[in-house]
C-alpha positions as a Markdown table, in Angstrom:
| # | Residue | x | y | z |
|---|---|---|---|---|
| 1 | Unk | -88.1 | 91.9 | -91.2 |
| 2 | Unk | -88.0 | 89.1 | -88.7 |
| 3 | Unk | -91.0 | 86.8 | -88.7 |
| 4 | Unk | -92.7 | 85.2 | -85.7 |
| 5 | Unk | -94.3 | 81.9 | -86.8 |
| 6 | Unk | -96.1 | 79.6 | -84.3 |
| 7 | Unk | -94.1 | 81.3 | -81.4 |
| 8 | Unk | -90.7 | 80.9 | -83.1 |
| 9 | Unk | -88.8 | 84.0 | -84.1 |
| 10 | Unk | -87.2 | 83.6 | -87.6 |
| 11 | Unk | -84.4 | 86.1 | -87.9 |
| 12 | Unk | -83.8 | 88.1 | -91.1 |
| 13 | Unk | -80.0 | 88.0 | -91.3 |
| 14 | Unk | -79.9 | 90.5 | -94.3 |
| 15 | Unk | -82.4 | 93.0 | -93.1 |
| 16 | Unk | -83.4 | 96.3 | -94.9 |
| 17 | Unk | -82.1 | 99.8 | -94.2 |
| 18 | Unk | -85.2 | 102.0 | -93.8 |
| 19 | Unk | -85.5 | 105.6 | -92.5 |
| 20 | Unk | -87.9 | 104.8 | -89.6 |
| 21 | Unk | -90.4 | 102.4 | -88.1 |
| 22 | Unk | -93.2 | 103.8 | -90.3 |
| 23 | Unk | -91.3 | 102.9 | -93.4 |
| 24 | Unk | -90.7 | 99.4 | -92.1 |
| 25 | Unk | -94.4 | 98.9 | -91.3 |
| 26 | Unk | -95.2 | 100.1 | -94.9 |
| 27 | Unk | -92.7 | 97.6 | -96.3 |
| 28 | Unk | -94.3 | 94.8 | -94.2 |
| 29 | Unk | -97.8 | 95.7 | -95.5 |
| 30 | Unk | -96.4 | 95.8 | -99.1 |
| 31 | Unk | -94.8 | 92.3 | -98.6 |
| 32 | Unk | -98.1 | 90.8 | -97.3 |
| 33 | Unk | -100.0 | 92.3 | -100.2 |
| 34 | Unk | -97.6 | 90.7 | -102.6 |
| 35 | Unk | -98.0 | 87.4 | -100.8 |
| 36 | Unk | -101.8 | 87.6 | -101.2 |
| 37 | Unk | -101.4 | 88.4 | -104.9 |
| 38 | Unk | -99.0 | 85.5 | -105.5 |
| 39 | Unk | -100.4 | 82.4 | -103.7 |
| 40 | Unk | -98.8 | 80.2 | -106.3 |
| 41 | Unk | -95.4 | 81.3 | -104.9 |
| 42 | Unk | -96.1 | 81.9 | -101.2 |
| 43 | Unk | -98.8 | 79.4 | -100.6 |
| 44 | Unk | -102.4 | 79.9 | -99.5 |
| 45 | Unk | -102.9 | 82.6 | -96.9 |
| 46 | Unk | -104.2 | 80.1 | -94.3 |
| 47 | Unk | -100.5 | 78.8 | -94.2 |
| 48 | Unk | -99.0 | 82.2 | -93.1 |
| 49 | Unk | -101.9 | 84.4 | -92.0 |
| 50 | Unk | -101.1 | 83.9 | -88.3 |
| 51 | Unk | -97.4 | 85.0 | -88.8 |
| 52 | Unk | -96.2 | 88.4 | -87.6 |
| 53 | Unk | -93.4 | 90.7 | -88.8 |
| 54 | Unk | -91.2 | 91.7 | -85.9 |
| 55 | Unk | -89.4 | 94.9 | -86.9 |
| 56 | Unk | -86.2 | 95.7 | -85.1 |
| 57 | Unk | -83.7 | 98.5 | -85.2 |
| 58 | Unk | -80.0 | 98.0 | -85.9 |
| 59 | Unk | -79.3 | 97.0 | -82.3 |
| 60 | Unk | -82.0 | 94.3 | -82.4 |
| 61 | Unk | -84.6 | 96.2 | -80.3 |
| 62 | Unk | -88.2 | 95.6 | -81.4 |
| 63 | Unk | -89.7 | 98.9 | -82.8 |
| 64 | Unk | -92.9 | 97.4 | -84.1 |
| 65 | Unk | -94.9 | 94.3 | -84.8 |
| 66 | Unk | -97.1 | 93.9 | -87.8 |
| 67 | Unk | -99.4 | 90.8 | -87.8 |
| 68 | Unk | -100.0 | 89.6 | -91.3 |
| 69 | Unk | -103.7 | 89.3 | -90.5 |
| 70 | Unk | -103.9 | 93.1 | -89.8 |
| 71 | Unk | -102.9 | 94.0 | -93.4 |
| 72 | Unk | -106.1 | 94.8 | -95.4 |
């Protein structure tokens, strides 16, 4: 679950093993939902709302991008 913030890609060195891109997108939405519920930990949404999850496969190829702002 790499993150693009202000044009800079922040790599997730640990990663998550998920069965497919849909599962990765679901996890991204779950994480953003948690961030919204816990602003005392993650900060106000205005600080991270413009960020985007950049989801890659094992080889590093981008399979999906999930903008934080697109999560309801």
